LOMINU-752468 format. One record per residue (C-alpha): x, y, z. Coordinates in pm, 1 decimal, always signed. Each point is the difference from the previous one (the first is absolute). Layout:
<mipas>
{c1:X&c2:Y&c3:Z}
...
</mipas>
This chain:
<mipas>
{c1:+0.0&c2:+0.0&c3:+0.0}
{c1:+148.4&c2:+331.7&c3:-111.5}
{c1:-284.5&c2:+242.1&c3:+69.7}
{c1:-255.8&c2:+14.2&c3:+280.8}
{c1:-287.4&c2:+239.2&c3:-62.5}
{c1:-127.2&c2:+145.4&c3:+326.3}
{c1:-242.5&c2:+239.5&c3:-166.1}
{c1:-371.5&c2:-39.7&c3:+57.7}
{c1:-242.5&c2:-101.6&c3:-275.0}
{c1:-120.0&c2:+288.1&c3:-221.1}
{c1:+348.0&c2:+158.7&c3:-12.1}
{c1:+83.0&c2:-92.0&c3:-361.6}
{c1:+104.4&c2:-350.8&c3:+101.0}
{c1:-118.9&c2:-165.6&c3:-320.8}
{c1:+199.9&c2:+252.5&c3:-201.6}
{c1:+298.6&c2:-93.0&c3:+217.0}
{c1:-52.9&c2:-365.3&c3:-83.9}
{c1:+4.4&c2:+82.7&c3:-371.0}
{c1:+311.4&c2:+213.0&c3:+39.9}
{c1:+194.9&c2:-254.0&c3:+204.0}
{c1:-77.5&c2:-277.6&c3:-244.7}
{c1:+83.0&c2:+201.1&c3:-312.3}
{c1:+315.0&c2:+156.6&c3:+143.4}
{c1:+168.6&c2:-335.4&c3:+54.8}
{c1:-36.5&c2:-26.4&c3:+377.5}
{c1:-207.3&c2:-317.4&c3:-38.8}
{c1:-346.0&c2:-134.0&c3:+61.7}
{c1:-193.6&c2:+205.4&c3:+255.1}
{c1:-266.0&c2:-131.3&c3:+235.9}
{c1:-314.5&c2:+213.5&c3:+27.1}
{c1:-356.9&c2:-50.5&c3:+115.4}
{c1:-94.2&c2:-66.0&c3:-361.1}
{c1:+205.9&c2:-319.9&c3:+21.5}
{c1:-238.6&c2:-127.3&c3:+264.2}
{c1:-296.8&c2:+92.5&c3:-218.0}
{c1:+158.7&c2:-190.1&c3:-287.8}
{c1:+49.2&c2:-310.2&c3:+216.5}
{c1:-233.3&c2:-27.2&c3:+298.6}
{c1:+184.6&c2:-314.8&c3:+102.8}
{c1:+257.0&c2:+235.8&c3:+154.5}
{c1:-249.2&c2:+128.5&c3:+256.9}
{c1:+83.4&c2:-290.6&c3:+229.4}
{c1:+361.9&c2:+120.2&c3:+31.4}
{c1:-116.1&c2:+341.1&c3:+116.4}
{c1:-247.0&c2:-149.6&c3:+244.8}
{c1:+288.4&c2:-198.9&c3:+145.9}
{c1:+210.8&c2:+316.9&c3:+21.8}
{c1:-282.1&c2:+187.4&c3:+172.5}
{c1:-28.4&c2:-282.0&c3:+250.7}
{c1:+373.6&c2:+14.6&c3:+72.4}
{c1:+122.6&c2:-277.3&c3:-230.3}
{c1:+163.4&c2:+180.3&c3:-293.8}
{c1:+183.2&c2:-192.7&c3:-269.3}
{c1:+167.7&c2:+289.0&c3:-178.1}
{c1:+224.1&c2:-217.5&c3:-215.6}
{c1:-308.9&c2:-173.5&c3:-136.1}
{c1:-206.3&c2:+316.7&c3:-45.4}
{c1:+275.2&c2:+187.9&c3:-180.9}
{c1:+152.3&c2:-285.0&c3:-195.6}
{c1:+113.8&c2:+148.6&c3:-330.6}
{c1:-58.4&c2:+360.6&c3:+106.4}
{c1:+261.6&c2:+271.9&c3:+37.8}
{c1:-231.8&c2:+265.5&c3:+141.3}
{c1:-326.6&c2:+50.7&c3:+183.6}
{c1:-225.7&c2:+306.2&c3:+10.1}
{c1:-355.0&c2:+64.7&c3:+120.1}
{c1:-195.1&c2:-216.5&c3:+241.6}
{c1:+8.2&c2:-268.1&c3:+114.2}
{c1:+380.8&c2:+23.9&c3:-13.3}
{c1:+32.1&c2:+355.9&c3:+130.3}
{c1:-210.5&c2:-91.7&c3:+304.7}
{c1:+305.2&c2:-204.1&c3:+105.4}
{c1:+274.9&c2:+250.4&c3:-79.7}
{c1:+159.0&c2:-43.0&c3:+344.3}
{c1:+13.7&c2:-378.2&c3:-26.8}
{c1:+127.1&c2:+12.8&c3:-356.5}
{c1:+281.4&c2:+236.9&c3:+100.4}
{c1:+122.7&c2:-269.7&c3:+236.9}
{c1:-54.8&c2:-286.1&c3:-241.7}
{c1:+181.5&c2:+185.2&c3:-281.0}
{c1:+265.3&c2:+216.0&c3:+171.4}
{c1:+164.4&c2:+106.2&c3:-327.9}
{c1:-321.5&c2:+121.2&c3:-162.4}
{c1:-66.8&c2:+371.2&c3:-36.8}
{c1:-327.5&c2:+151.9&c3:+116.4}
{c1:-221.8&c2:+235.8&c3:-200.7}
{c1:-268.0&c2:+200.2&c3:+177.9}
{c1:-235.0&c2:+132.4&c3:-266.6}
{c1:-219.3&c2:+284.6&c3:+116.6}
{c1:-254.2&c2:+255.5&c3:-117.8}
{c1:-202.9&c2:+285.3&c3:+144.8}
{c1:-182.2&c2:-140.2&c3:+302.1}
{c1:-338.4&c2:+152.2&c3:-80.3}
{c1:+3.5&c2:-125.3&c3:-359.0}
{c1:+108.7&c2:-341.9&c3:+125.2}
{c1:-293.6&c2:-14.4&c3:+239.1}
{c1:-240.0&c2:+94.6&c3:-279.4}
{c1:+146.6&c2:-267.9&c3:-226.0}
{c1:-20.9&c2:-264.9&c3:+270.5}
{c1:-364.0&c2:+88.4&c3:+64.9}
{c1:-102.6&c2:-42.0&c3:-364.1}
{c1:+195.0&c2:-323.1&c3:-52.2}
{c1:+109.2&c2:-232.1&c3:+279.0}
{c1:-233.1&c2:+121.7&c3:+273.7}
{c1:-296.7&c2:+1.0&c3:-238.3}
{c1:+80.6&c2:-353.1&c3:-115.3}
{c1:+32.0&c2:-136.8&c3:+353.2}
{c1:-228.1&c2:+212.0&c3:+215.3}
{c1:-197.0&c2:+247.8&c3:-211.7}
{c1:-362.3&c2:-2.0&c3:-110.0}
{c1:+93.1&c2:-43.7&c3:-367.5}
{c1:-73.1&c2:-224.7&c3:-294.1}
{c1:+369.9&c2:-89.0&c3:-5.6}
{c1:-28.5&c2:-140.5&c3:+351.6}
{c1:-323.6&c2:-182.0&c3:-87.0}
{c1:+162.0&c2:-170.4&c3:-299.1}
{c1:+314.9&c2:-82.6&c3:+195.4}
{c1:-206.1&c2:-148.0&c3:+282.8}
{c1:-202.8&c2:-206.3&c3:-248.3}
{c1:+323.9&c2:-129.8&c3:-149.2}
{c1:+108.4&c2:-105.5&c3:+348.2}
{c1:-310.3&c2:-220.9&c3:+22.2}
{c1:+111.7&c2:-208.6&c3:-297.8}
{c1:+381.1&c2:+25.9&c3:+19.6}
{c1:+130.0&c2:-110.5&c3:+342.0}
{c1:+348.9&c2:+139.3&c3:-64.1}
{c1:-149.3&c2:+342.7&c3:-70.5}
{c1:-198.0&c2:-16.4&c3:+323.6}
{c1:+321.9&c2:-83.0&c3:+183.2}
{c1:+176.2&c2:+288.4&c3:-174.8}
{c1:-270.3&c2:+250.6&c3:+97.4}
{c1:+5.3&c2:-113.4&c3:+362.6}
{c1:+377.3&c2:+30.7&c3:+7.2}
{c1:-0.6&c2:+348.4&c3:-151.0}
{c1:-260.5&c2:+124.7&c3:+246.7}
{c1:+201.0&c2:-143.3&c3:+288.0}
{c1:+325.0&c2:+151.9&c3:-126.1}
{c1:-143.7&c2:+347.3&c3:-51.5}
{c1:-162.6&c2:+1.7&c3:+341.1}
{c1:+311.7&c2:-132.4&c3:+172.3}
{c1:+207.2&c2:+268.2&c3:-170.3}
{c1:-214.9&c2:+269.9&c3:+156.4}
{c1:-29.5&c2:+174.2&c3:-335.6}
{c1:-365.9&c2:-84.1&c3:-63.9}
{c1:-298.2&c2:-48.5&c3:+225.6}
{c1:-260.8&c2:-267.9&c3:-54.4}
{c1:-322.8&c2:+32.7&c3:-193.6}
{c1:-175.7&c2:+79.5&c3:+326.8}
{c1:+160.1&c2:+343.3&c3:-1.1}
{c1:-29.6&c2:+277.8&c3:-256.3}
{c1:+308.4&c2:+75.7&c3:-203.1}
{c1:+195.6&c2:+274.5&c3:+174.2}
{c1:+219.7&c2:+163.5&c3:-264.1}
{c1:+192.9&c2:+211.7&c3:+249.4}
{c1:+76.8&c2:-299.1&c3:+223.5}
{c1:+107.6&c2:-214.8&c3:-295.6}
{c1:+229.9&c2:+272.7&c3:-131.3}
{c1:+150.0&c2:+43.8&c3:+347.3}
{c1:+54.3&c2:-376.6&c3:+29.4}
{c1:+182.2&c2:-4.7&c3:-334.5}
{c1:+237.1&c2:+275.6&c3:+113.5}
{c1:+69.0&c2:-186.9&c3:+324.7}
{c1:+71.1&c2:-318.6&c3:-196.0}
{c1:+246.2&c2:+179.8&c3:-227.4}
{c1:+173.6&c2:+160.2&c3:+298.7}
{c1:+43.6&c2:-340.2&c3:+160.8}
{c1:+168.3&c2:-136.1&c3:-313.1}
{c1:+230.4&c2:+303.2&c3:-20.0}
{c1:+97.6&c2:-31.6&c3:+364.9}
{c1:+57.7&c2:-376.9&c3:-17.2}
{c1:+184.7&c2:-63.5&c3:-326.0}
{c1:+366.0&c2:+108.8&c3:-6.7}
{c1:+37.3&c2:+305.4&c3:-222.4}
{c1:+257.3&c2:-166.8&c3:-224.8}
{c1:-247.1&c2:-277.3&c3:-70.6}
{c1:-311.0&c2:+213.1&c3:-55.8}
{c1:-135.3&c2:+207.4&c3:-287.2}
{c1:-311.8&c2:+211.3&c3:+51.7}
{c1:-153.9&c2:+39.5&c3:-345.6}
{c1:-301.0&c2:+161.8&c3:-162.0}
{c1:-106.1&c2:-24.6&c3:-366.1}
{c1:+94.4&c2:+367.3&c3:-39.4}
{c1:+362.6&c2:-102.5&c3:+62.9}
{c1:+3.9&c2:-200.3&c3:-323.2}
{c1:+197.7&c2:-316.3&c3:-61.5}
{c1:+351.1&c2:+146.1&c3:+4.7}
{c1:+1.3&c2:+19.2&c3:+377.8}
{c1:-93.4&c2:-367.5&c3:+18.9}
{c1:+268.6&c2:-94.9&c3:-249.8}
{c1:+266.7&c2:+181.4&c3:+198.2}
{c1:-114.2&c2:-157.1&c3:+325.4}
{c1:-0.3&c2:-351.2&c3:-148.3}
{c1:+324.3&c2:+61.8&c3:-190.1}
{c1:-143.7&c2:-101.5&c3:-335.3}
{c1:+27.3&c2:+168.2&c3:-341.4}
{c1:-221.6&c2:+305.4&c3:-34.6}
{c1:-334.7&c2:-115.4&c3:-135.6}
{c1:-255.5&c2:+278.0&c3:-24.4}
{c1:-322.6&c2:-106.0&c3:-169.8}
{c1:-313.7&c2:+199.3&c3:+66.8}
{c1:-162.5&c2:-102.7&c3:+325.3}
{c1:-288.7&c2:-215.6&c3:-124.2}
{c1:-359.1&c2:+42.0&c3:+113.2}
{c1:-60.3&c2:-367.9&c3:+66.0}
{c1:-224.1&c2:+3.7&c3:+306.1}
{c1:-214.0&c2:+311.8&c3:+18.6}
{c1:-301.8&c2:-4.0&c3:+228.0}
{c1:-226.9&c2:-72.9&c3:-298.4}
{c1:+230.5&c2:-282.8&c3:-111.3}
{c1:-6.5&c2:-149.1&c3:+349.4}
{c1:-379.8&c2:-1.2&c3:+6.7}
{c1:-23.9&c2:-144.2&c3:-350.7}
{c1:+258.7&c2:-269.7&c3:+75.3}
{c1:-175.3&c2:-102.2&c3:+320.6}
{c1:-346.8&c2:-7.0&c3:-155.4}
{c1:+113.9&c2:-186.6&c3:-311.5}
{c1:+181.9&c2:-268.6&c3:+198.8}
{c1:-309.0&c2:-48.3&c3:+215.1}
{c1:-233.3&c2:-17.0&c3:-299.9}
{c1:+229.4&c2:-246.7&c3:-177.4}
{c1:-2.9&c2:-229.8&c3:+303.5}
{c1:-376.8&c2:+26.2&c3:+38.5}
{c1:-60.6&c2:-67.7&c3:-369.5}
{c1:+226.5&c2:-303.5&c3:+16.8}
{c1:-183.7&c2:-130.5&c3:+306.5}
{c1:-334.4&c2:+56.2&c3:-170.4}
{c1:+112.3&c2:-183.5&c3:-313.9}
{c1:+124.0&c2:-294.9&c3:+203.5}
{c1:-312.8&c2:-23.7&c3:+216.6}
{c1:-279.5&c2:+74.9&c3:-245.1}
{c1:-236.6&c2:-267.1&c3:-120.7}
{c1:+15.8&c2:-48.7&c3:-377.0}
{c1:-288.9&c2:+157.9&c3:-184.1}
{c1:-232.2&c2:-233.7&c3:-186.4}
{c1:-197.8&c2:+106.6&c3:-302.2}
</mipas>
């Protein structure tokens, strides 16, 4: 492992994955990997319950950004002492607004996206396990409250700033890069000591894209379940 992403979701982490993979650093683990293979959920459940198998989770990967990996940035620093740490950040208020319209809405909000995701969980056990794990992780982190409480933008923004401060205060300065998309890729290249690679920062996971991706995956699973469980029509 060369790079540990400590940045929270919705801080251009998917763009980081694209950059790290196209710049020659190597394959990068990201939440989308879990979505692509729900069989990996069991590894993260084990990690959450105190039984991590990092060598198995990150087999073949040179980097990790976004959750669930960044939830364990402290543990990964110990497991991979030579890896550098990137803390991706953004304006706290805009981050809170983005979280509300994406992750919080999918897990806790009164939205069609949540309805579809919950319906998918009824027919795909691994997705149900994934949703339960995500809700537990967010609540344990202290960054998000449960669905029983209204979304408090000011509190969420404050929690994000506290999280970032903790990373800054914990990671040795020579091992840490605090990065925002406005910094561009050159700063990352210099930090990772790789040739300068400065493509445009791609828009690969906007709020609208997140909603569409979540809804489509849920609809695909529900349509597959319906096709497999429908009685054949007779003329």
